[in-house]
Backbone as a ProteinNet text record, in pm:
[ID]
protein_1_A
[PRIMARY]
XXXXXXXXXXXXXXXXXXXXXXXXXXXXXXXXXXXXXXXXXXXXXXXXXXXXXXXXXXXXXXXXXXXXXXXXXXXXXXXXXXXXXXXXXXXXXXXXXXXXXXXXXXXXXXXXXXXXX
[TERTIARY]
85.5	0	88.8	55.6	135.2	43.8	68.7	0.2	106.8	91.7	192.2	126.6	166.8	115.1	200.5	138.3	209.5	132.2	198	131	166.9	247.3	288.7	387.2	417	513	501.8	564.2	563.6	461	375.1	270.9	254.4	216.8	194.1	59.7	46.1	-84.6	-193.2	-308.6	-417.3	-414.3	-306.7	-292.8	-360.9	-344	-408.2	-308.6	-337.4	-264.7	-364.6	-333.8	-414	-321.6	-348.1	-273	-342	-261.5	-312.3	-251.2	-325.8	-275.7	-319.3	-222.9	-250.5	-226.8	-324.2	-315.8	-290.9	-213.2	-191.6	-184.8	-219	-213.5	-335.3	-439	-562.6	-681.8	-795.4	-921.2	-969.3	-938.6	-951	-1092.1	-1190.9	-1329.1	-1372.5	-1290	-1320.6	-1273.7	-1200.4	-1132.9	-1188.8	-1219.6	-1242.8	-1106.7	-1103.5	-977	-980	-864.8	-857.1	-721.9	-719.9	-597.5	-571.8	-448.3	-402	-286.4	-254	-135.6	-65.7	62.8	143.1	243.2	229.8	323.6	434.4	551.2	662.1	620.1	647.9	617.8	472.7	390.8	248.9	209	95.9	45.2	-19.3	-21.4	-89	-239.2	-302.7	-444.9	-519.5	-644.8	-730.4	-767.3	-754.5	-791.8	-926.6	-939.4	-1062.4	-1071.6	-1193.4	-1214.7	-1331.6	-1331.1	-1433.4	-1466.9	-1595	-1639	-1600.4	-1627.7	-1582.4	-1637.3	-1761.4	-1822.6	-1805.8	-1760	-1750.3	-1878.4	-1976.8	-2107	-2104.8	-2011.2	-2006.3	-1863.1	-1850.8	-1719.9	-1727.8	-1612.2	-1604.4	-1475.2	-1479.4	-1363.9	-1335.1	-1209.5	-1173.1	-1227.4	-1265.9	-1322.6	-1226.4	-1098.7	-999.6	-989.1	-1042.1	-1030	-1164.9	-1272.8	-1405.4	-1423.1	-1475.7	-1497.9	-1376.8	-1260.2	-1138.4	-1081.5	-1097.7	-1044.9	-1160	-1132.1	-1230.5	-1163.1	-1216.7	-1166.7	-1255.6	-1194.1	-1270.3	-1192	-1257	-1189	-1237.4	-1150.1	-1183.3	-1150	-1250.6	-1226.3	-1173.6	-1202	-1149.9	-999.3	-949.2	-805.6	-734.4	-808.8	-749.4	-679.8	-743.8	-680.1	-777.2	-723.8	-797.5	-725.6	-802.9	-749.6	-783.9	-703.2	-734.6	-708.1	-815.9	-804.7	-798.6	-692.9	-671.5	-668.6	-765.1	-775.9	-760.5	-736.7	-722.2	-625.5	-512.8	-416.4	-360.9	-334.1	-282.2	-149.1	-67.1	58.3	35.9	-75.3	-105.3	-133.1	-152.6	-171.5	-39.1	71	202.6	219.9	248.5	261	298.6	334.7	343.5	203.6	158.2	23.8	34.1	-47.2	-44.7	-183.3	-189.3	-317.1	-318.7	-439.5	-459.1	-573.9	-556.2	-661.1	-706.5	-835.8	-890.6	-994.4	-968.6	-1063.4	-1189.7	-1302	-1429.7	-1456.8	-1486.8	-1520	-1400.8	-1281.3	-1159.6	-1064	-965.6	-867.6	-757	-743.3	-629	-637.2	-525.2	-513.5	-370.6	-355.9	-225.9	-204.6	-76.3	-38.1	58.1	48.7	148.1	269	366.5	492.8	487.6	384.5	367.7	420.7	361.5	407.8	403.9	507.3	520.5	447.6	370.6	304.5	356.8	409	459.7	390.5	326.1	254.3	330.3	391.2	476.3	493.4	508	535.4	685.5
-119	0	123.6	215.6	337.8	457.7	561.5	689	793.5	865.6	964	1100.2	1191.7	1328.6	1413.9	1512.9	1610.3	1740.8	1846.6	1974.6	2078.4	2040.1	2136.9	2237.5	2339.2	2439.4	2566.2	2670.8	2802.2	2890.3	2953.2	3038.9	3160.8	3272	3392.9	3386.9	3458.6	3466.2	3510.1	3444	3471.3	3386.4	3314	3230.8	3096.1	3013.8	2883.2	2774.6	2654.7	2534.9	2421	2322.8	2201.2	2082.9	2012.5	1892	1771	1674.2	1547.6	1433.3	1325.7	1204.7	1087.1	1024.3	911.9	781	692.1	564	450.3	354	232.7	115	-1.5	-121.8	-142.8	-60.6	-74.4	-60.4	-114.8	-86.1	46.8	151	287.9	317.5	265.4	298.2	234.6	147.5	87.8	175.5	281	358	499.6	536.4	676.5	745.6	868.4	940.1	1067.1	1106.6	1229.4	1295.9	1422.6	1501.8	1548.1	1534.3	1583.9	1681	1757.8	1843.4	1848.9	1875.8	1887.7	2000.1	2100.1	2211.2	2180.8	2242.9	2217.9	2244.1	2148.5	2163.5	2141.9	2103.8	2082.9	1939.8	1897.6	1765.3	1762.2	1641.6	1624.6	1644.6	1717.6	1745.9	1714.1	1675.1	1647.3	1778.6	1780.6	1897.3	1873.7	1760.8	1732.6	1582.9	1534.2	1393.2	1377.1	1263.6	1239	1091	1061	922.5	852	723.3	642.5	690.3	736.2	781.2	930.9	1000.5	1145.6	1217.4	1142.2	1203	1290.9	1263.5	1339.4	1383.1	1505.5	1560	1625.7	1644.6	1709.3	1789.3	1905.2	1993.4	2042.9	2069.4	2139.4	2281.5	2334.8	2469.9	2572.1	2550.2	2647.6	2658.2	2558.8	2561.7	2566.9	2560.6	2563.6	2689.3	2668.5	2780.1	2817.1	2758.9	2789.4	2665.5	2549.2	2425	2337.6	2260.9	2167.3	2034.1	1928.2	1794.1	1728.5	1653.7	1582	1456.5	1367.6	1245	1203	1131.1	1073.1	924.5	842.6	700	632.1	689.3	632.3	653.6	757.1	789.2	751.7	692.8	655	773.1	888.2	1010.7	1092.9	1149.5	1245.2	1379.4	1485.9	1620.3	1707	1810	1913	2047.4	2115.5	2250.2	2348.4	2426.4	2518.9	2660.4	2740.3	2879.5	2973	3098.8	3200.1	3153.4	3105	3048.2	3152.9	3108.4	3193.9	3137.9	3221.8	3169	3053.7	3055.3	2946.7	2814.1	2814.8	2690	2621.2	2686.2	2627	2499.4	2390.1	2259.7	2155.5	2037.9	1921.3	1860.2	1831.2	1777	1630.5	1548.6	1404.6	1354.3	1258.8	1193.7	1058.1	1016.7	890	815.8	685.9	598.5	506.4	501.1	417.5	323.8	193.7	95.3	97.5	114.4	119.8	-15.3	-14.5	-136.2	-221.1	-173.6	-248	-156.5	-215.7	-137.2	-81.4	-134.6	-99	45.4	113.1	248	270.2	363.3	389.2	539	577.2	718.4	742.5	862.1	904.9	963.6	1004.9	1054.6	1203.7	1271.5	1413.1	1504.8	1622.8	1727.2	1859.8	1939.3	2062.2	2177.5	2248.7	2371.9	2485.6	2588	2704.7	2828.4	2901	3023	3140.9	3218	3326.5	3430.4	3555.1	3661.1	3686.5
0	0	0	-87.4	-94.9	-115.1	-35.7	-51.4	-79.7	-188.2	-227	-241.3	-152.1	-157.4	-249.9	-308.1	-391.2	-390	-439.4	-453.6	-348.6	-251.3	-151.6	-207.9	-127.4	-170.8	-89	-139.5	-76.2	-146.1	-67.5	-123.6	-34	-92.6	-14.9	56.5	166.4	232.7	134.7	144.8	52.5	-72.1	-93.2	-212	-198	-300.9	-307.2	-344.7	-299.2	-338.8	-347.7	-431.8	-433.7	-408.6	-300.3	-267.6	-329.7	-368.7	-419.9	-340.8	-328	-263.1	-349.6	-413.3	-501.2	-426.9	-432.7	-362.8	-459.9	-415.2	-492.9	-397.4	-448.7	-366.7	-279.1	-298.4	-221.4	-315.4	-271.5	-340.7	-286	-358.3	-306.4	-255.8	-324.1	-288.2	-156.4	-98.9	31.1	146.9	115.1	217.6	229.9	354.1	384.1	384.3	333.9	322.2	405.2	453.7	531.6	511.8	541.2	542.3	685.7	727.8	856.2	830.9	932.2	922.3	1057.1	1049.7	1170.9	1153.6	1238.8	1239.9	1340.4	1324.6	1417.8	1561.8	1648.5	1789.8	1826.8	1728.9	1755.7	1722.6	1777.1	1747.9	1609.2	1551.6	1423.5	1444.4	1353.7	1367.1	1237.9	1256.2	1141	1072.3	942	862.5	794.1	725.9	651.4	626.9	611.7	583.5	488.9	417.6	316.5	316.2	298.8	299	168.8	163.9	50.5	-83.2	-82.9	-208.4	-231.8	-129.5	-139.7	-103.4	-57.1	-28.5	95.1	184.5	309.5	338.9	388.3	424.3	561.8	620.5	751.2	755.7	821.5	824.6	965.8	991.8	1114.1	1106.1	1221.4	1223	1162.2	1181.8	1136.7	984.3	911.2	765.4	694.7	769.4	707.2	621.9	501.9	411.7	329.1	361.4	286.2	215.3	275.5	219.4	170.8	66	11.9	-15.8	43	16.4	-88.6	-178.3	-280.5	-317.9	-391	-432.3	-569.4	-638.9	-767.7	-758.1	-737.4	-717.9	-844.2	-959.3	-1084	-1095.3	-1029.2	-1033.5	-904	-808.2	-679.3	-612	-617.7	-569.1	-485.4	-379.1	-297.5	-306.6	-302.7	-319.4	-199.1	-179.1	-81.5	-148	-183.4	-239.3	-123.5	-118.2	-7.9	-63.3	-23.3	-66.6	53.9	25.2	130.5	238.7	196.1	290.2	384.7	507.5	612.6	662.1	724.2	780.4	878.1	950.6	1044.4	975.4	844.6	771.8	739.5	769.7	745.3	827	757.2	821.8	717.8	766.3	679.3	672.1	553	530.9	490.6	556.4	535.5	497.2	408.3	383.3	452.6	488.6	556.2	490.3	473.8	421.7	534.2	559.8	667.3	608.6	621.3	569.2	652.7	588.8	660.1	725.6	854.2	926.3	965.1	935.7	970.2	1046.6	1106.7	1182.1	1093	972.9	890	842.6	853.8	802.1	754.5	661	600.1	588.8	597.6	591.6	476.5	419.3	323.3	393.5	313.2	369.9	401.7	352.5	382.2	273.4	265.8	175.1	251.4	235.8	313.3	245.9	326.8	283.2	369.3	305.7	376.5	323.1	413.5	376.7	436	349	396.6	285.9	329.1	233.8	221.8
[MASK]
+++++++++++++++++++++++++++++++++++++++++++++++++++++++++++++++++++++++++++++++++++++++++++++++++++++++++++++++++++++

């Protein structure tokens, strides 16, 4: 099982980025997907999550209205569209795959997002 994140980088405050997480080695549609982030010296926190079909999503209060999670099961990929970025959004962003009804879960290696002028 492999999850590979991409799309991170340096962006100015108010800018946008779109993160992608491509999955392989799993039946992607069996897995709920989520994005987490971890800033230096802080605990990893949930940013957004999406159900297997994409019918339902959930967001941390700090990103509601600015971030959008989506998935394309045909491409085995989950996305995180991040708009109106703030310096506080600076962190390493990780995707996680959680098998519905099972204990198994998998993490990607992370992609760095830095919001700075």
